[in-house]
N, C-alpha and C positions, 0 to 999 in steps of 0.2 A: 238411533235406537228408538224404537216405538215404546217398548217396555222391557222388563227383564226376561220375558219369554219370547220376544220377537225383535231381532236386531240384525244388522249387517256387519260383516267383517271385511275390512279392506286392508291390504298389505302391499308390499312391493310388487308381488306377482299380479295384483289387481291392476296396477298401472300398465304393465306390459300387455295384459290380456283384455283391458277395458271392461272388466267385470268384477263383481263382488259376490260374496257368499251371504245369502239370507239364511239365518238360522232361527228355528222355532223349537222351543221346548214345550212339549204338550204331552200330557198323560205320562210324565216321567221319561219320555223319549226325546232324543234330539234328532230333528229333521233339518235338512239343508238343501239348498238349490243355488246354482250359479246363475246370476242375472246380470245382463249387460248394463253399463252405467246409464244409458239413455232412459232406462225404465225402473231402476232400482228403487227410487223413492216412491213412485206410483205403485209398484208391486208390494212394497211394505205396507202401504195404506190399504191396498186391495185385500191383502191377506188379513190384516187386522179388522177391517170393517165389513168385508163382503164374503170371502170364502172361508175365513177362520182357520185355514190349513194350507201349508205349502204344497200339499200333495197334488193339487190341481196344477200348480206352476211346474212341478216336477214332470208332469205329463206333457208339458208344452216345450220341453227342452229340445234344442236342435241337435243335429249330428255332432256338433262340436262340444256338446255338454253344457251349453249356455242358453238360457231363455232370452230371446230377443224379440223386439217388436218390429225390427227391420231385418232384412237379410244381412249376413255378416259383412259382405262387401260394402254395404251402405253404412254400416256401423263402425267401420275401422277408421282410426285416426290417419291423417296424412293423405286422404283421398283428394280427388279434385273437388273444388268448390262448385256449388250450384251456380249456374249462370244467372245473373241478375239483369232484369230489364231496366233500361234507363228511360226516364221521362214518364 
């Protein structure tokens, strides 16, 4: 939670979908957007300190209804690991 007007909600569905709901209460209205786990903390801070509104993030949501910084196939759990170079 950033403060009482900007916070994230995580539940059992969040675990299976790898995303959480960012909620903002502004001007007496409740706004929300689904954000992938890989960026949820950064997005909370960005809304609080830079954009001041989740509206911009809502405009960046993908076809699956979730804001991601990487394509869905790269963000999913259980994928193949990146090859590491030895030496």
